Each structure stands twice: as C-alpha cells, then as structure tokens.
C-alpha positions as CSV (number, residue, x, y, z in Angstrom):
1,M,183.2,341.2,-24.4
2,T,181.4,341.7,-21.3
3,R,183.0,344.3,-18.6
4,P,181.2,343.5,-15.2
5,F,183.3,346.4,-13.5
6,T,183.4,349.4,-15.8
7,R,182.4,352.8,-14.4
8,L,179.2,353.4,-12.7
9,L,176.8,351.2,-14.9
10,V,173.5,350.5,-13.4
11,A,172.2,350.1,-16.4
12,A,169.2,348.1,-17.8
13,S,167.7,345.3,-16.3
14,A,167.8,341.9,-17.6
15,L,165.5,339.5,-15.6
16,A,165.4,335.5,-15.0
17,L,165.6,332.8,-17.9
18,A,162.4,332.3,-19.5
19,G,161.1,328.9,-18.6
20,A,161.7,326.8,-15.6
21,A,164.2,328.1,-12.8
22,P,167.6,325.9,-12.5
23,T,166.9,323.3,-9.6
24,S,170.7,323.6,-8.1
25,V,169.8,326.8,-6.3
26,L,165.9,328.2,-6.4
27,A,164.4,324.6,-5.9
28,Q,166.2,324.1,-2.6
29,E,165.6,327.9,-1.5
30,G,161.8,327.6,-1.7
31,A,159.8,330.8,-3.2
32,V,161.8,334.0,-4.2
33,T,159.6,337.3,-4.5
34,N,162.4,339.7,-5.8
35,P,163.4,339.1,-9.3
36,S,166.8,340.9,-8.8
37,V,167.4,338.3,-6.0
38,T,166.5,335.7,-8.4
39,Y,168.7,337.0,-11.0
40,L,172.0,336.8,-8.7
41,M,170.8,333.6,-7.7
42,E,170.7,332.2,-11.0
43,K,173.9,334.3,-12.3
44,H,176.2,333.6,-9.3
45,G,175.0,330.5,-7.7
46,L,174.2,332.2,-4.3
47,S,171.6,331.1,-1.6
48,K,168.5,333.3,-1.5
49,D,169.7,335.1,1.9
50,E,173.2,335.8,0.2
51,A,171.6,337.0,-3.2
52,T,168.8,339.3,-0.8
53,M,171.7,340.7,1.5
54,R,173.5,342.0,-1.6
55,I,170.3,343.2,-3.2
56,D,169.6,345.2,-0.2
57,L,172.7,346.7,0.3
58,Q,172.1,348.5,-3.2
59,G,170.3,351.1,-1.1
60,Q,173.5,351.8,1.4
61,I,175.6,352.1,-1.9
62,I,173.7,354.5,-3.4
63,A,173.9,356.7,-0.4
64,L,177.9,356.3,0.0
65,S,178.2,357.2,-3.6
66,E,176.2,360.3,-3.2
67,R,178.5,361.1,-0.2
68,L,181.8,360.7,-1.9
69,N,179.9,362.7,-5.1
70,T,179.3,365.8,-2.8
71,G,182.1,365.3,-0.3
72,G,184.9,367.6,-2.7
73,D,187.8,364.7,-2.3
74,A,189.3,365.6,-5.2
75,N,191.2,362.2,-5.4
76,Y,188.0,360.2,-5.3
77,A,188.3,358.3,-8.6
78,D,184.8,355.9,-8.4
79,M,183.5,352.5,-7.4
80,Y,182.2,349.6,-8.4
81,I,180.6,346.3,-7.2
82,Q,182.3,342.9,-7.5
83,H,180.3,340.0,-7.4
84,E,182.7,337.0,-7.9
85,P,185.1,335.3,-7.1
86,V,184.1,337.1,-3.8
87,Y,182.0,340.1,-2.8
88,K,183.1,343.5,-2.6
89,I,182.7,347.2,-2.7
90,V,185.4,348.7,-4.4
91,V,186.1,352.3,-3.5
92,M,188.8,353.9,-5.4
93,F,190.7,356.9,-4.5
94,A,193.8,358.6,-6.6
95,D,196.1,358.9,-3.7
96,R,197.7,357.0,-0.5
97,S,196.3,359.1,2.2
98,D,195.1,357.3,5.1
99,R,191.3,356.7,4.7
100,K,190.7,354.9,8.1
101,A,188.6,357.3,9.6
102,F,186.4,357.1,6.2
103,L,186.2,353.5,7.0
104,D,185.5,353.5,10.4
105,A,182.5,355.7,9.8
106,L,180.5,353.2,7.5
107,D,178.1,351.1,8.9
108,P,179.4,347.7,9.8
109,G,177.3,345.8,8.0
110,L,178.7,347.6,4.9
111,R,182.3,348.0,5.7
112,R,182.8,344.3,5.9
113,Y,182.5,344.6,2.4
114,V,184.5,347.8,1.5
115,Q,187.7,347.4,-0.2
116,L,189.8,350.5,-0.9
117,K,191.9,350.4,-4.4
118,Q,194.5,353.1,-5.5
119,A,193.5,354.5,-8.9
120,K,195.3,355.6,-11.7
121,R,193.2,358.8,-12.2
122,S,190.5,360.7,-10.2
123,R,187.1,361.0,-11.7
124,A,187.9,364.3,-13.0
125,L,190.8,363.1,-15.0
126,S,189.4,360.1,-16.1
127,D,186.4,362.3,-17.7
128,A,188.5,365.0,-19.0
129,E,190.5,362.4,-20.9
130,L,187.7,360.1,-22.1
131,D,185.8,363.4,-23.7
132,T,189.6,363.7,-25.5
133,L,189.4,360.4,-26.7
134,N,185.5,360.8,-27.9
135,A,186.4,364.0,-29.9
136,A,189.6,362.4,-31.5
137,V,187.5,358.9,-32.6
138,V,184.2,361.2,-33.5
139,A,186.6,362.8,-36.2
140,V,186.8,359.3,-37.9
141,G,183.0,359.0,-38.6
142,V,182.7,355.5,-37.9
143,P,179.9,354.0,-35.3
144,F,181.7,353.6,-31.7
145,T,181.3,353.4,-28.3
146,S,184.1,354.0,-25.4
147,E,184.4,353.6,-21.7
148,Y,186.7,353.8,-19.0
149,D,187.2,350.3,-17.5
150,L,187.3,350.7,-13.7
151,E,188.9,347.2,-13.2
152,S,191.6,347.4,-15.8
153,E,192.0,351.3,-15.9
154,R,192.0,351.3,-19.0
155,F,189.9,353.2,-22.0
156,V,188.1,350.8,-24.3
157,V,186.9,351.6,-27.6
158,T,184.4,349.2,-29.4
159,V,183.6,349.6,-33.3
160,A,181.3,347.3,-35.4
161,D,183.7,345.9,-38.1
162,Q,187.1,344.9,-38.8
163,A,187.7,347.6,-41.4
164,A,187.5,350.4,-38.9
165,L,189.9,348.9,-36.6
166,A,192.9,350.4,-37.9
167,R,191.6,353.9,-38.8
168,V,190.4,354.2,-35.2
169,R,193.7,353.3,-33.7
170,A,195.6,355.6,-35.5
171,A,193.2,358.2,-34.6
172,I,194.0,357.9,-30.6
173,P,195.5,361.0,-29.2
174,P,199.3,359.7,-28.6
175,K,199.2,360.5,-24.7
176,L,196.5,357.8,-24.6
177,R,197.4,355.2,-26.8
178,S,199.3,352.9,-24.2
179,E,196.1,353.4,-22.1
180,T,193.6,352.4,-24.9
181,T,192.4,349.5,-26.3
182,V,190.4,349.4,-29.6
183,E,188.4,346.2,-30.5
184,Q,185.5,345.0,-32.5
185,G,182.3,344.4,-30.9
186,L,178.4,345.1,-30.6
187,I,177.3,348.6,-31.1
188,P,174.0,349.6,-29.5
189,Q,171.2,350.3,-32.2
190,T,167.9,352.5,-31.5
191,E,165.0,349.8,-30.8
192,A,162.1,351.5,-32.2
193,V,161.4,349.6,-35.6
194,P,158.7,349.0,-37.8
195,S,156.3,346.2,-37.0
196,N,153.0,345.1,-38.5
197,V,150.0,346.4,-37.2
198,R,147.8,343.4,-35.8
199,A,144.6,344.0,-33.7
200,G,145.2,344.1,-30.1
201,D,148.8,344.5,-30.5
202,A,149.0,347.5,-28.3
203,A,146.1,346.5,-25.7
204,Y,147.5,346.2,-22.6
205,G,148.3,348.9,-20.1
206,G,149.1,351.7,-22.3
207,N,152.5,350.7,-22.4
208,P,153.0,350.7,-26.2
209,V,152.6,353.8,-28.4
210,F,152.9,353.8,-32.0
211,S,152.9,356.2,-35.2
212,T,150.8,355.0,-38.4
213,T,152.6,355.4,-41.5
214,T,151.8,354.3,-45.1
215,S,152.4,350.8,-44.6
216,F,153.6,349.8,-41.1
217,D,153.4,350.8,-37.3
218,Y,156.3,352.1,-35.6
219,Y,156.5,351.0,-32.1
220,C,157.9,352.5,-29.0
221,S,157.5,352.1,-25.0
222,M,156.5,354.7,-22.9
223,G,158.2,355.3,-20.0
224,F,157.6,357.3,-16.6
225,A,154.7,359.9,-15.9
226,V,156.2,363.5,-15.4
227,S,155.0,366.8,-14.0
228,Y,156.1,370.1,-15.7
229,T,154.9,373.5,-16.0
230,A,154.4,375.1,-19.5
231,G,152.8,378.8,-19.7
232,G,152.3,379.1,-16.3
233,V,150.0,376.0,-15.9
234,A,150.9,372.8,-14.5
235,K,150.7,369.7,-16.7
236,K,151.2,366.0,-16.5
237,G,152.7,364.4,-19.4
238,M,154.7,360.7,-20.4
239,L,158.2,360.0,-21.1
240,T,159.5,358.2,-24.3
241,A,162.8,358.0,-26.0
242,G,163.4,361.1,-28.3
243,H,164.5,359.3,-31.4
244,C,160.5,357.9,-31.2
245,P,158.5,359.7,-34.0
246,D,157.2,363.1,-32.7
247,T,153.3,361.8,-33.5
248,M,152.8,358.6,-31.7
249,Y,149.3,357.4,-30.8
250,L,147.8,355.3,-28.1
251,D,145.3,352.7,-28.8
252,Y,142.0,351.9,-26.7
253,A,140.7,349.1,-28.2
254,G,140.8,350.2,-31.7
255,R,140.4,353.9,-30.6
256,K,143.6,356.0,-31.3
257,V,144.4,359.0,-29.2
258,T,146.9,361.3,-31.0
259,L,150.3,362.3,-29.0
260,S,152.0,365.5,-31.0
261,G,154.4,368.4,-30.4
262,P,156.3,366.9,-27.4
263,F,157.0,369.5,-24.9
264,I,160.6,368.7,-24.8
265,D,162.3,366.5,-27.9
266,K,166.0,365.2,-27.4
267,A,166.5,362.9,-29.8
268,D,169.6,361.0,-30.4
269,R,172.2,361.4,-33.1
270,D,171.1,357.7,-34.6
271,Q,170.5,357.4,-37.9
272,S,166.6,357.6,-37.4
273,A,163.4,359.6,-38.7
274,D,163.8,362.1,-35.7
275,A,167.6,362.0,-35.0
276,D,168.8,365.1,-34.3
277,G,172.3,364.7,-35.4
278,L,173.7,366.5,-32.0
279,T,176.8,364.8,-30.0
280,D,175.2,364.9,-26.6
281,K,173.8,362.2,-23.6
282,Y,169.9,362.9,-24.4
283,D,167.7,360.7,-25.8
284,Y,164.0,361.8,-24.6
285,Q,160.7,363.1,-25.1
286,I,157.8,364.4,-23.2
287,F,154.3,364.0,-24.4
288,D,151.5,366.2,-23.0
289,M,148.7,364.2,-21.5
290,T,146.1,366.5,-20.7
291,G,142.8,364.7,-20.3
292,I,144.6,361.1,-20.0
293,T,145.2,359.9,-16.4
294,V,148.5,359.4,-15.6
295,G,150.2,358.5,-12.3
296,P,153.4,356.4,-11.1
297,S,152.1,353.2,-12.1
298,I,154.4,351.1,-14.2
299,R,152.1,348.5,-16.4
300,Y,154.2,345.2,-17.3
301,V,153.8,341.9,-19.5
302,D,155.4,338.8,-18.2
303,K,156.8,337.6,-21.6
304,N,159.7,335.5,-20.2
305,S,157.5,333.2,-17.4
306,I,159.6,335.1,-14.3
307,P,158.3,333.3,-11.4
308,E,157.9,336.4,-9.7
309,F,155.6,338.2,-11.7
310,P,151.7,337.2,-12.9
311,A,151.1,337.5,-16.7
312,S,150.5,341.0,-16.4
313,G,150.5,343.7,-13.7
314,S,151.9,347.1,-12.3
315,L,154.7,348.4,-10.4
316,T,154.6,351.6,-8.6
317,L,157.5,354.4,-8.9
318,T,158.5,355.7,-5.1
319,G,161.9,357.5,-6.1
320,I,165.0,357.9,-8.7
321,T,168.4,357.3,-8.7
322,S,170.8,359.7,-10.5
323,F,173.6,358.9,-12.9
324,M,176.5,359.2,-10.6
325,N,175.0,357.1,-7.6
326,Q,174.3,354.1,-10.7
327,K,177.1,351.7,-9.9
328,A,178.7,348.5,-12.1
329,G,177.6,345.7,-10.4
330,M,174.2,346.9,-9.6
331,V,171.2,344.6,-10.9
332,V,168.5,346.7,-12.8
333,C,165.3,345.9,-14.8
334,K,163.3,347.3,-17.7
335,S,159.5,346.8,-18.7
336,G,159.2,347.3,-22.8
337,H,156.7,346.6,-25.5
338,T,158.8,343.7,-26.6
339,T,160.6,341.9,-24.4
340,G,158.2,342.6,-21.2
341,I,160.2,342.4,-17.8
342,T,163.9,341.7,-18.1
343,C,166.7,342.2,-15.6
344,G,170.7,342.4,-16.0
345,K,173.9,344.0,-14.3
346,I,174.9,347.4,-14.8
347,V,178.3,346.8,-16.9
348,N,179.3,350.3,-17.3
349,G,177.5,353.4,-15.6
350,N,179.5,356.2,-17.9
351,K,179.3,354.5,-21.5
352,S,180.3,356.6,-24.4
353,R,177.6,356.6,-27.3
354,D,177.1,359.1,-30.4
355,G,180.7,360.4,-29.1
356,V,179.9,361.5,-25.9
357,A,179.9,359.6,-22.3
358,G,176.7,359.6,-19.6
359,W,174.7,356.7,-20.9
360,I,174.6,353.4,-18.8
361,E,175.3,350.1,-20.2
362,V,173.5,346.9,-19.0
363,S,174.4,343.0,-19.9
364,Q,174.7,339.5,-18.4
365,T,170.8,339.0,-18.8
366,N,169.3,335.7,-17.9
367,Q,166.8,336.1,-20.6
368,A,166.8,335.0,-24.1
369,D,167.4,338.7,-25.2
370,I,167.4,341.9,-22.7
371,S,165.7,343.9,-25.4
372,E,164.8,344.1,-28.7
373,P,163.1,346.9,-31.1
374,G,160.0,347.9,-30.0
375,D,161.5,348.5,-26.3
376,S,162.6,352.1,-26.7
377,G,161.5,354.4,-24.2
378,G,160.4,351.8,-21.5
379,P,161.5,352.6,-17.9
380,W,164.5,350.9,-16.1
381,F,164.4,350.5,-12.6
382,L,165.7,349.1,-9.4
383,Y,163.6,346.5,-7.8
384,P,164.8,347.0,-4.0
385,G,162.3,344.4,-2.4
386,S,159.5,342.0,-2.5
387,S,156.8,344.5,-3.0
388,S,155.8,346.0,-6.0
389,T,157.6,349.2,-5.3
390,I,160.6,350.4,-7.8
391,T,162.9,353.0,-7.8
392,G,163.5,354.4,-11.5
393,V,166.9,354.8,-13.2
394,G,166.5,355.4,-16.7
395,I,164.6,355.6,-20.0
396,H,165.7,352.7,-22.7
397,S,167.8,353.7,-25.8
398,A,169.1,351.3,-27.4
399,G,170.6,347.7,-27.4
400,A,172.1,344.6,-29.7
401,G,172.7,341.2,-29.5
402,T,170.8,338.0,-27.7
403,G,171.5,336.1,-25.0
404,A,173.6,336.7,-22.4
405,S,176.2,338.8,-24.1
406,S,173.2,341.4,-25.5
407,I,173.6,344.7,-24.3
408,A,171.5,347.6,-23.8
409,V,171.8,351.2,-23.2
410,Y,169.6,353.4,-21.3
411,M,169.6,357.4,-20.8
412,P,169.7,358.3,-16.9
413,I,166.3,359.4,-15.7
414,D,167.9,362.6,-13.8
415,Y,168.7,364.4,-17.4
416,I,165.2,364.8,-17.8
417,N,165.5,367.9,-15.6
418,D,168.6,369.5,-17.5
419,H,166.2,371.7,-20.1
420,D,163.3,372.8,-17.8
421,P,163.8,372.9,-14.2
422,T,160.2,372.2,-13.9
423,V,160.3,368.6,-15.1
424,A,159.9,365.6,-12.4
425,T,158.7,362.5,-12.3
426,I,155.4,361.5,-10.6
427,K,156.2,359.5,-7.6
428,Q,153.9,357.9,-4.9
C-alpha cells in the first residue's frame, strides 16, 4: 500500500518508464533535460513548466525544513509535499497559535503553496511514541516495518504474512492501539545477493564491487567517495552497504583489486553474512581506497532507456541533504549495479526497519522495478537541474516488489558522520 505523504521520506529515486515516454504529455512539451521533471510529468500528467517549478522548489523546501528543525518551536510536527489533487506544501504544528508572521516571512513564490495544518502530535511526541511501538513489536520476533503517517496521523505497522497480524496487534501498547493500523505488506530485503560471474559484468565505471566465494560472486554497488582521518593520516575511501561482505573486489578488465578491513563497518540487522544483529539505523561501510583515484563523480548505466541520459555517463556530487530535511513527496533517484538509474518519490521520511526509525522509503517508480539485488550500497540523490550535478541523500540498503508499488529503503547520507567526525563526502 503506497503512502505518498508519510513522514520525511525522500527516499529513494526511481526514474521514467523504460521505453518510450507517454505522448499525452511529453511529446507535446519537447525535450526535457531533467529526469525528475520527467518523473512528475509522467506520474501526475503535469506540463513541463509545472513539473519544473515543483522540482525547483525542492531546494527552498529543504531550507524551510532546516529553519523549522532548528527554530526551537516545541509544537512543530513536520511537513510533507502533496502533489494531488493540487500541489501543496503542508506544514504541521501541534497547537493553534497564530503563525501569520511565519507565513509572511516566506518567499512569495513558496508561500503561495504552503498550507498550515494542526497536528495531533509534535515531532518529539510522535518520535517517542514510535520508539515505544517499535520496542513492543520487536519483542514479538517477526520481520516488520513501522511509520507515522503524516496525512492520517496514525501509526502503521506492516508485517510480511497473515499469521503475524494477530500476534503483532496483541503486542501494540494499549495507549497506542486506537492510533495504530497493523497490515500485511512488503518488507524490504537487503539487496546484495549472489549472481553468476561473467566476464565483463563489472566492467563499467567501477560502480559494481563483488566478493568471490566458492561458487558465485556476491555483488553490491559503490556509493559516494568520502574523506576521513585514520591514525592522523588524511585518507580517501568509498561507501557501500554495511551488509555487503567485508572483503570486496574491484574488477579492472579481469585484474581484481582487493578491498578489505573496512575503516567503519555498520551492518544492518538483516540475516546476511555480515549482519551485526544490532537494532539501529545504520547500514554502511567505508573501504580505504589508498592508491586508487576517487572523487565526486557518480557513474551510471541507463538500463531503463531514460531519454535524459546516454547509455552510460557520470554525475557530479556538489552537496548533501540531511535526514531531517528529506520530505515526503520529494523526487529522488539512484544509481545501482543491477537496475542502473531509477527514480521515485519519497513516501516516508522516518521509516522503521530492524525495529528502529530513521530510514527513508521510496516508491511510485515509473520503471519496471525501483531496485533489485546488487543495488545495495548505491547512491541516492536529488537531481536539482538540467546539468549533471546532484545532491546526495543516501546509501541504498533494501527493497521489495516490482513496478510502481515496489519499495526501496536507504540510509540517509549524513549518518556516515555519526561514528567518526572526520568522515565527509567528497564534493565538487
């Protein structure tokens, strides 16, 4: 079940449909150079100008979010973007205070779309209650996700099978039962599964990495380049998912370069070989890339025949957006080894996975699938304009399903600084 307005979800990014674009909108508008614009045109039947305006506003929305996050208003609840039936930027407060001054201070181009909504809970309260809910469901011992849906202002717990529904419902704390929906649905799975080795499979751009085992290669995708300090020495490294193996290889036309002993290794709780069994919000590792040139470039392969992209190419990272400023309704994209470039819409910006909140969920892709095994570790980003520059938002961790209802989950990019303050993405 898709939830287009759940908390903060910037999530993961799925791109235009494979094959020819619909003639009803795109053919009438001429060339479009931004895949995020194309996504909105196809998904909501918008004109090029309208879709471009909405994508251009995402930068101002991030700035507004940062202002509200740091403004000290205890009644601030959250915000989300509504695309249908009309475009709105919904800002929520848990009181009835007069906020005319707040609205008057906004840029007129943004203010015309802002709608204030009275919320049941402040952000602090909904976060605390979601943590209480997660702790109760973790004790049941079944796979689940949870979220606080901003539009309905209800908690939603999703389990994989019918048999778990009754057990989870019984475990919901009494004070939250009337406010919580328990349903059956997709549970994201980590996406770094085995695939057969073929010559040239990992040849493009250094994006794929793999670990040779007894009978197969275990593929993942590289994320963003980072800088850090180890033993007083400035170093450069590359990100990938923490659930990927601790020894990986780069393939240079058959010559394998070994990456091992990650500088930081924070695996998720999923049942993969390198899972750490911990309930936390992290799934990343950093490999030392001494002797290998790295930088802000993100390589991609256009496996979905997206008209904005050549068959392969590169994008340049110029900035990052933090977890707290990734909002439901934003359009994000990713580059992965298996599915290449895909785009979609953030549907929840504070998804619970492994029993803890803090993940970003993306869905509503126009592609055949938003992600597949082998995409783990790949970079998620905002595509803000018609140039090749991007803003990083996360590292791919998991996914499930196919088509428009498929989901992807990523770890927000700013988490990489939580365990070592010297770690930072390398930007142009």
